[in-house]
N, C-alpha and C positions, 0 to 999 in steps of 0.2 A: 203237824199230825204224826203218831206214832200208828205206823203199818197195820193192818189189821194182824190180831192175834199177838200182838207186843203189848206190851205195860205200859201204859199210857204216860206220857212223862211229866203230867201232871202229878201222876199218882208217886213216879221215881221220886219229884222233887220233895211233894210232903212229908216222903216217908224218912227222906235224906235229912230234911230241915229239924226234925224232933229229936233230941238227944237219944241217944240206944238207953240211958239211964232213966229216963222221961217213960220207956215204953213198956206195956205187960209181955206177959211173956209171951202171950198168944201175938200181939202183935210184931214182937219178935221175930217167933217163927212164920208168920204169914207174910214177911217183910224176905224172909229167907228162901223159902217158898218160891215167892214171886218172883224173886231174883233169881231163882235157878231155872223156871222156868222160861223165863226171859233169853236169858242166856242159851237156854237149848233155841229157843225161836230163831236169836241168832245165828246161833252154829247154823241150825238146816238153812236159813234163808240166803241164796245164795244172794251175793253183794251187788251182782247183777241187777236182782229184782227189788233189792231195796230202794224206797225213795232214798229224794237225797233228805231230806229232814230227818228220816231214819235214819241214815249214815249217820248225820251230825249228828244226832241223839246217840247212837251209839256210843261215838268217839267219846263226848262228855261223859258221856256214864260208865265210859271204860267195857263196852258190852261186846269191842273188837274180837274177844277172847283170845291176846295176848298177854304175854305175862306184866306187861307196864299197868302201875299201879293209876288207878281213873284219875281225872282230872276234879271230878267230885268226890272220891275221897281223898283227894291229896288238900283238896281245899278243907273237908270236914276235919282231918289230920291239924292242920295248919291253926286251925280255931278252937280246937280240943273237943270236936265232937266226935270225932272216928274211934273206932272199936280199940279199947285198951289190953 
């Protein structure tokens, strides 16, 4: 379960499973805004205040605010669903 004020893990997974080529412009913009807001919330929330589940979710989604590509994006790119 995600922490309060953070994007739910099910929303992230649902968005990641649908290829960008099948999303409407509105969906793509919404995903971008939600991702940016969640990344900002991740940055503002100290690691010590995050639940174990949120820490794990941030690591999987790449929301650790490091320059490494997320595991989720690596998987999407591997199967051809990533950004081009």
